[in-house]
C-alpha positions as CSV (number, residue, x, y, z in Angstrom):
1,X,21.4,22.2,92.2
2,X,21.0,23.4,88.6
3,X,22.1,26.9,89.7
4,X,25.3,25.5,91.3
5,X,26.1,23.4,88.2
6,X,25.7,26.5,85.9
7,X,27.8,28.7,88.3
8,X,30.7,26.3,88.5
9,X,30.6,25.6,84.8
10,X,30.8,29.3,84.0
11,X,33.7,29.6,86.4
12,X,35.5,26.7,84.6
13,X,35.0,28.4,81.2
14,X,36.4,31.7,82.5
15,X,39.4,30.0,84.0
16,X,40.3,28.0,80.8
17,X,39.3,30.5,78.1
18,X,40.9,33.9,78.2
19,X,38.4,35.1,75.6
20,X,35.6,34.8,78.2
21,X,35.1,38.3,79.5
22,X,32.0,37.9,81.7
23,X,29.6,35.4,83.2
24,X,26.8,36.7,81.1
25,X,28.9,36.2,77.9
26,X,29.6,32.6,78.8
27,X,26.0,31.9,79.7
28,X,24.5,33.4,76.5
29,X,27.2,32.9,73.9
30,X,29.0,29.6,74.6
31,X,27.6,26.7,72.7
32,X,29.6,24.2,74.7
33,X,27.8,25.2,77.8
34,X,24.4,25.1,76.0
35,X,25.2,21.6,74.7
36,X,25.9,20.3,78.1
37,X,22.6,21.8,79.4
38,X,20.7,20.1,76.7
39,X,22.5,16.9,77.5
40,X,21.6,17.1,81.2
41,X,17.9,17.3,80.3
42,X,18.1,14.5,77.7
43,X,20.1,12.3,80.1
44,X,17.5,12.7,82.8
45,X,14.8,11.5,80.4
46,X,17.0,8.6,79.2
47,X,17.6,7.5,82.8
48,X,13.8,7.1,83.3
49,X,13.3,5.2,80.1
50,X,12.0,7.9,77.8
51,X,14.5,7.0,75.1
52,X,12.8,8.4,72.1
53,X,12.1,11.7,73.8
54,X,15.6,11.9,75.1
55,X,17.0,11.3,71.6
56,X,14.7,14.0,70.2
57,X,15.9,16.4,72.8
58,X,19.6,15.6,72.2
59,X,19.0,16.1,68.5
60,X,17.5,19.5,69.2
61,X,20.7,20.3,71.1
62,X,22.8,19.1,68.2
63,X,20.8,21.2,65.8
64,X,21.2,24.4,67.9
65,X,24.9,23.9,68.9
66,X,26.6,21.7,66.3
67,X,27.6,19.4,69.2
68,X,26.4,15.8,69.3
69,X,26.2,14.1,72.7
70,X,24.3,10.9,73.1
71,X,21.8,11.2,76.0
72,X,23.2,8.0,77.6
73,X,26.7,9.3,77.8
74,X,28.0,10.3,81.3
75,X,29.5,13.7,81.7
76,X,31.4,14.9,84.8
77,X,31.4,18.3,86.4
78,X,33.1,21.5,85.1
79,X,33.3,20.1,81.6
80,X,34.5,22.7,79.1
81,X,33.7,22.3,75.4
82,X,35.7,25.0,73.7
83,X,34.3,26.1,70.3
84,X,32.7,22.6,70.0
85,X,31.4,22.5,66.4
86,X,31.5,19.0,65.1
87,X,32.2,17.4,68.5
88,X,30.7,13.9,69.0
89,X,30.4,11.9,72.3
90,X,29.1,8.4,71.9
91,X,26.5,6.4,73.9
92,X,28.7,4.6,76.4
93,X,31.3,7.3,76.7
94,X,32.2,8.4,80.3
95,X,33.8,11.8,80.9
96,X,35.3,12.7,84.2
97,X,35.5,16.1,86.1
98,X,37.4,19.1,84.8
99,X,37.9,17.8,81.3
100,X,38.4,20.1,78.3
101,X,37.3,19.1,74.8
102,X,37.9,21.1,71.7
103,X,36.0,21.2,68.4
104,X,35.7,18.1,66.1
105,X,36.8,15.8,68.9
106,X,35.3,12.3,68.6
107,X,34.8,9.9,71.5
108,X,33.7,7.1,69.3
109,X,33.1,3.3,69.3
110,X,34.9,0.7,67.2
111,X,32.4,-2.2,67.8
112,X,28.9,-3.1,66.8
113,X,28.3,-4.7,70.3
114,X,25.6,-3.1,72.5
115,X,27.9,-3.0,75.5
116,X,30.7,-0.7,76.5
117,X,32.3,0.5,73.3
118,X,33.3,4.1,73.9
119,X,36.1,5.7,75.8
120,X,36.3,6.5,79.5
121,X,38.0,9.9,80.0
122,X,39.7,10.6,83.4
123,X,39.6,13.8,85.4
124,X,41.5,16.8,84.1
125,X,42.1,15.4,80.6
126,X,42.5,17.8,77.7
127,X,41.7,16.5,74.2
128,X,42.8,18.8,71.3
129,X,40.8,19.8,68.2
130,X,40.2,17.1,65.7
131,X,41.4,14.3,67.9
132,X,39.7,10.8,67.7
133,X,39.6,8.7,70.8
134,X,38.1,5.3,69.8
135,X,37.0,2.2,71.5
136,X,36.4,1.1,75.1
137,X,39.7,2.5,76.3
138,X,40.7,4.6,79.3
139,X,42.4,7.9,79.1
140,X,44.1,8.4,82.5
141,X,43.7,11.5,84.7
142,X,45.6,14.6,83.5
143,X,46.5,13.1,80.2
144,X,46.8,15.2,77.1
145,X,45.7,14.2,73.6
146,X,47.2,16.5,71.0
147,X,45.2,18.0,68.1
148,X,44.3,15.5,65.3
149,X,45.7,12.6,67.2
150,X,44.1,9.2,66.8
151,X,44.1,7.1,70.0
152,X,43.0,3.5,70.0
153,X,44.9,2.2,73.1
154,X,44.5,3.2,76.7
155,X,46.7,6.1,77.9
156,X,48.3,6.2,81.4
157,X,47.6,9.1,83.6
158,X,49.6,12.3,82.9
159,X,50.9,11.2,79.5
160,X,50.8,13.4,76.4
161,X,49.9,11.6,73.1
162,X,50.4,13.1,69.6
163,X,50.3,11.8,66.1
164,X,48.6,9.1,64.0
165,X,48.6,6.6,65.5
166,X,49.1,8.5,68.8
167,X,52.4,8.0,70.6
168,X,53.7,9.5,73.8
169,X,56.1,12.5,74.0
170,X,58.4,13.4,76.8
171,X,57.4,16.7,78.3
172,X,60.8,17.2,80.1
173,X,59.2,15.4,83.1
174,X,57.4,18.5,84.2
175,X,54.1,18.4,86.0
176,X,51.1,18.6,83.5
177,X,50.0,22.2,83.0
178,X,47.1,23.4,81.0
179,X,48.1,22.8,77.4
180,X,45.7,24.5,75.0
181,X,44.4,22.1,72.5
182,X,46.1,19.3,74.4
183,X,49.3,20.1,72.5
184,X,52.4,21.3,74.4
185,X,54.1,24.1,72.5
186,X,57.1,24.2,74.7
187,X,60.1,21.9,74.7
188,X,59.2,18.2,74.2
189,X,61.1,15.2,72.9
190,X,59.7,13.0,70.2
191,X,60.5,9.4,71.3
192,X,61.2,8.2,67.7
193,X,63.6,11.1,67.1
194,X,65.2,10.4,70.4
195,X,65.8,6.7,69.5
196,X,67.3,7.8,66.2
197,X,69.7,10.1,67.9
198,X,70.7,7.3,70.3
199,X,71.4,5.0,67.3
200,X,73.4,7.7,65.6
201,X,75.5,8.2,68.7
202,X,76.1,4.5,69.1
203,X,77.0,4.2,65.4
204,X,79.5,7.1,65.7
205,X,81.0,5.4,68.8
206,X,81.4,2.1,66.9
207,X,83.0,3.8,63.9
208,X,85.5,5.5,66.2
209,X,86.3,2.2,67.9
210,X,86.8,0.4,64.5
211,X,89.1,3.3,63.4
212,X,91.2,2.9,66.6
213,X,91.4,-0.9,66.2
214,X,92.4,-0.5,62.5
215,X,95.1,2.0,63.4
216,X,96.4,-0.2,66.2
217,X,96.7,-3.2,63.8
218,X,98.5,-1.2,61.2
219,X,101.0,0.0,63.9
220,X,101.6,-3.6,65.1
221,X,102.2,-4.8,61.5
222,X,104.7,-2.1,60.8
């Protein structure tokens, strides 16, 4: 079972990171994979009630990799943590399958309650470097969270969110592809700029109509 997990994890890294040149390189040199292996051991101890030992083990993983994952957090299969330094995953966070997280991502809580207070990340989500996803919210499957975005509200499946606070962008209605760092670099439409352009067009139309009405009244008076 462990061998299958490692094999499919290595395959996921090689598919999503063009810098990965061999299976051995991924196994020995990728701290994201090491952090998840440490987490699996700590999570197993946590699940049988050895909380202090689990926390000690997870702290060892953090010290060795620079990636902090609470042993109670739930991680799906084929998780890729690219670079990973400074990444934090909180206690009640749930991460689905085929998720990609970059360095300095925070899956954090906004409450002092002991219940569910961290995000739930759907399958196939990409969260860019420095992004903060906070609270007991849900990020829908195949959503994209751009680099340095701050997300405090649930995100529907397939949506791309950028900015502080995060807001959706129109990706020309194309099917979600793999966007490195969760940030589309192709054509996308900022919804605020789109609304401004619509208002400008309406204003120009009103000005033209007023000009025509004024000209018509002048003609009728003359």
